[in-house]
C-alpha positions in Angstrom: -68.3 107.4 -65.2 -67.8 111.1 -64.5 -67.4 112.5 -61.0 -71.0 114.0 -60.9 -72.6 110.6 -61.5 -70.2 108.9 -59.1 -71.0 111.4 -56.3 -74.8 111.1 -56.9 -74.6 107.3 -56.7 -72.5 107.5 -53.5 -75.0 109.9 -51.9 -77.9 107.6 -52.9 -76.0 104.6 -51.7 -75.3 106.0 -48.2 -78.8 107.3 -47.9 -80.4 103.9 -48.6 -77.8 102.1 -46.6 -78.6 104.3 -43.7 -82.3 103.6 -44.1 -81.7 99.9 -44.5 -79.6 99.8 -41.4 -82.3 101.5 -39.4 -84.9 99.2 -40.7 -82.8 96.1 -39.9 -82.5 97.3 -36.3 -86.3 97.9 -36.2 -87.0 94.5 -37.5 -85.4 93.0 -34.4 -87.6 95.2 -32.1 -90.5 93.1 -31.0 -92.7 96.2 -30.4 -92.5 97.0 -34.1 -95.4 96.0 -36.4 -93.5 94.2 -39.2 -96.4 94.5 -41.6 -96.7 98.2 -41.1 -92.9 98.6 -41.3 -92.9 96.8 -44.7 -95.7 99.1 -45.9 -93.9 102.2 -44.6 -90.6 101.1 -46.2 -92.2 100.4 -49.6 -94.2 103.6 -49.5 -91.1 105.6 -48.5 -89.0 104.1 -51.3 -91.7 104.8 -54.0 -92.2 108.3 -52.6 -88.5 109.2 -52.6 -88.2 107.8 -56.2 -91.2 109.8 -57.4 -90.0 113.0 -55.7 -86.6 112.6 -57.2 -88.0 112.1 -60.6 -90.2 115.2 -60.3 -87.4 117.4 -59.0 -85.0 116.1 -61.5 -87.3 117.4 -64.3 -88.5 120.5 -62.5 -85.3 121.8 -60.9 -82.3 120.0 -62.5 -83.4 119.6 -66.1 -81.1 122.2 -67.6 -77.6 121.4 -68.8 -75.4 120.2 -66.0 -72.2 122.0 -64.8 -69.3 121.0 -62.7 -69.7 120.8 -58.9 -69.7 124.3 -57.5 -70.7 126.3 -54.5 -73.2 129.1 -54.5 -71.5 132.4 -55.5 -73.6 134.6 -53.3 -76.7 135.0 -55.5 -78.4 132.5 -53.1 -79.0 135.3 -50.6 -80.4 137.7 -53.1 -82.4 135.9 -55.8 -85.4 135.4 -53.5 -84.3 137.6 -50.6 -84.2 134.5 -48.4 -87.9 133.5 -48.9 -86.4 130.2 -50.2 -84.7 129.7 -46.9 -88.1 129.7 -45.2 -89.2 127.1 -47.8 -86.2 124.9 -46.9 -87.0 125.3 -43.2 -90.6 124.3 -43.6 -89.6 121.5 -46.0 -87.3 120.2 -43.3 -90.1 120.2 -40.8 -92.5 118.3 -43.1 -89.9 115.8 -44.2 -89.1 115.0 -40.6 -92.7 114.9 -39.6 -93.6 112.5 -42.5 -90.8 110.1 -41.6 -91.2 110.2 -37.8 -95.0 109.8 -38.0 -94.6 106.8 -40.3 -92.2 105.3 -37.8 -94.6 105.9 -35.0 -97.4 104.2 -37.0 -95.0 101.2 -37.4 -94.8 100.9 -33.6 -91.6 102.9 -32.8 -91.8 105.0 -29.7 -92.2 108.8 -30.3 -88.8 110.0 -29.0 -86.8 107.6 -31.2 -89.0 108.3 -34.2 -88.5 112.0 -33.8 -84.7 111.5 -33.8 -84.9 109.3 -36.9 -87.1 111.9 -38.6 -84.7 114.7 -37.8 -81.7 113.0 -39.4 -83.9 111.8 -42.3 -85.0 115.4 -43.0 -81.4 116.6 -42.8 -80.3 113.9 -45.3 -83.0 115.0 -47.7 -81.8 118.6 -47.6 -78.2 117.6 -48.0 -79.1 115.5 -51.1 -81.0 118.4 -52.7 -78.0 120.6 -52.2 -75.6 118.1 -53.8 -77.9 118.0 -56.8 -78.1 121.8 -56.8 -74.3 121.9 -56.9 -74.4 120.6 -60.5 -77.1 123.0 -61.7 -75.7 126.0 -63.6 -78.1 128.5 -62.0 -77.7 127.2 -58.5 -74.8 125.8 -56.5 -74.3 124.1 -53.2 -75.7 126.5 -50.5 -74.6 126.0 -46.9 -77.5 128.3 -45.9 -80.0 126.1 -47.5 -78.6 123.1 -45.6 -78.6 125.0 -42.3 -82.2 126.2 -42.8 -83.5 122.8 -43.9 -81.6 121.0 -41.0 -83.0 123.5 -38.5 -86.5 122.7 -39.7 -85.8 119.0 -39.5 -85.0 119.3 -35.8 -87.9 121.6 -35.0 -90.3 118.7 -34.2 -87.7 117.3 -31.9 -87.2 120.7 -30.2 -91.0 120.9 -29.6 -90.9 117.4 -28.0 -88.3 118.4 -25.4 -89.4 122.0 -24.9 -93.2 122.2 -24.5 -93.2 126.0 -24.7 -92.0 125.6 -28.3 -95.3 124.0 -29.2 -96.8 127.5 -29.1 -94.9 128.3 -32.3 -95.7 126.6 -35.6 -95.0 127.3 -39.3 -97.3 127.4 -42.3 -97.3 128.1 -46.0 -99.7 129.8 -48.4 -99.7 130.3 -52.1 -102.0 132.3 -54.4 -101.0 133.3 -58.0 -101.4 137.1 -58.0 -98.8 137.9 -60.7 -96.8 136.3 -63.5 -93.5 137.9 -62.4 -91.7 134.6 -61.9 -92.6 133.3 -65.4 -91.8 136.7 -67.1 -88.4 136.8 -65.5 -87.6 133.2 -66.5 -88.6 134.0 -70.1 -86.1 136.9 -70.1 -83.5 134.3 -69.0 -84.5 132.1 -72.0 -85.7 129.3 -69.6 -88.6 127.1 -70.5 -90.6 126.8 -67.2 -93.7 124.8 -66.6 -96.9 126.9 -66.0 -97.3 124.8 -62.9 -93.9 125.5 -61.4 -95.3 127.0 -58.2 -92.4 125.7 -56.1 -90.1 128.4 -57.4 -92.7 131.1 -57.7 -91.6 133.0 -54.6 -93.5 136.3 -55.3 -96.7 134.4 -54.9 -95.6 132.5 -51.8 -95.9 133.5 -48.1 -94.4 131.7 -45.2 -96.0 132.1 -41.8 -94.8 131.9 -38.2 -97.9 131.1 -36.2 -98.3 131.8 -32.5 -100.8 129.8 -30.6 -102.3 132.4 -28.2 -104.1 129.8 -26.1 -100.8 128.0 -25.3 -99.0 131.3 -24.6 -101.6 133.0 -22.4 -104.6 131.9 -20.3 -107.2 134.1 -21.8 -110.7 133.1 -20.6 -112.6 134.1 -23.8 -110.0 133.6 -26.5 -111.0 130.7 -28.9 -108.4 128.0 -29.0 -108.8 127.7 -32.8 -107.7 131.3 -33.5 -104.1 132.3 -33.6 -101.8 135.1 -34.8 -99.4 134.7 -37.7 -96.5 136.7 -39.0 -95.9 136.3 -42.8 -92.7 136.6 -44.8 -92.6 136.9 -48.6 -91.2 138.9 -51.5 -92.9 141.4 -53.8 -92.9 141.4 -57.7 -90.4 144.2 -58.3 -87.4 142.0 -59.1 -85.5 142.2 -62.4 -82.8 140.4 -64.4 -79.3 141.9 -64.0 -76.3 141.8 -66.3 -75.3 138.4 -64.9 -78.6 137.0 -66.0 -79.7 136.5 -62.4 -82.4 138.0 -60.3 -81.8 141.2 -58.4 -83.9 143.8 -56.5 -87.2 143.2 -54.9 -88.5 143.9 -51.5 -89.4 141.6 -48.6 -93.1 141.7 -47.5 -94.0 141.4 -43.9 -97.6 140.7 -42.8 -99.5 140.1 -39.6 -102.7 138.0 -39.8 -105.2 135.9 -38.0 -104.8 132.2 -38.4 -106.9 129.1 -37.9 -105.9 125.9 -36.0 -107.7 123.3 -38.2 -107.3 120.6 -35.5 -109.0 122.7 -32.9 -111.6 124.1 -35.3 -112.7 120.6 -36.2 -111.9 118.7 -33.0 -115.4 117.2 -32.9 -114.6 115.2 -36.0 -112.5 112.7 -34.1 -111.4 109.8 -36.4 -107.9 108.5 -37.0 -107.9 109.2 -40.8 -109.6 112.6 -40.3 -107.0 113.5 -37.7 -104.2 112.7 -40.1 -105.8 114.9 -42.8 -106.3 117.7 -40.3 -102.7 117.4 -39.2 -101.4 118.0 -42.7 -103.9 120.7 -43.5 -102.6 122.6 -40.5 -99.4 123.2 -42.5 -101.4 125.6 -44.7 -102.5 129.1 -43.9 -106.0 129.8 -45.1 -107.5 133.2 -46.2 -107.8 135.6 -43.2 -107.8 139.3 -42.4 -104.2 140.6 -42.9 -102.3 143.8 -42.3 -99.2 144.3 -44.5 -96.6 146.0 -42.4 -93.9 146.4 -45.2 -92.9 147.5 -47.8 -96.1 149.6 -47.4 -99.0 149.4 -44.9 -102.1 147.9 -46.3 -105.2 146.1 -45.1 -106.6 142.9 -46.7 -110.0 141.6 -45.6 -108.8 138.2 -46.8 -105.3 137.4 -47.8 -103.7 134.1 -48.9 
């Protein structure tokens, strides 16, 4: 057995041992719904396995290399738009796990702590796998960004003012730049590989105006968002990696789906609305950089 396989097995082992230890403790808690806990555990196991299988084929399918750290390209190949993705991914991982624990009967504070460490563990595991990919490498900045996102729901729990700031994602295929560049690198990429198509992604920091200011006439469902992305001017350099490009900065209106549809009050619908609220929907937008431009609707 080579070192790569051994390290992957060790990481998986400690990950599942940690989860099993937590579940063993929860099983002794009389406030926990054992049936729901069993459903949550089974669903989590299947979900993690399915996610690993997908990512192993989408991200780590090329020939493996020795364990290595990122050589600096990590900060240039997507101009840090990927860091925003890791941050939001950390938030969603922690949210998914903690909300599942709350559904099982655990109190909210403990569930948020569990979710924060779970999200951090997921980010760490991804970086260990990246460390063996020839085009990637272990990135401390990815771990930091993902871990920061994992703890954001916990920060919002302890600091109510932080609830006025949320984060969202939008994607619309406006160009084929990502696929064109990958073809130049002789990489066979799926036409549905949106997760690495950074020129068509935008990450948004959303400010809830109604929680920040007491405006009498401002609708609670309408917010302001600042977007962060990268344009389609990148190219492949002599090292066969991506260079160039310019960051895009936008300001837009944003919709709070939960407030917009608050009359539809049902447990299942509330869950759907909660997860839909992670997406930024088309709205009037002003691009501030690299050039000023107005979009009646931008996604």
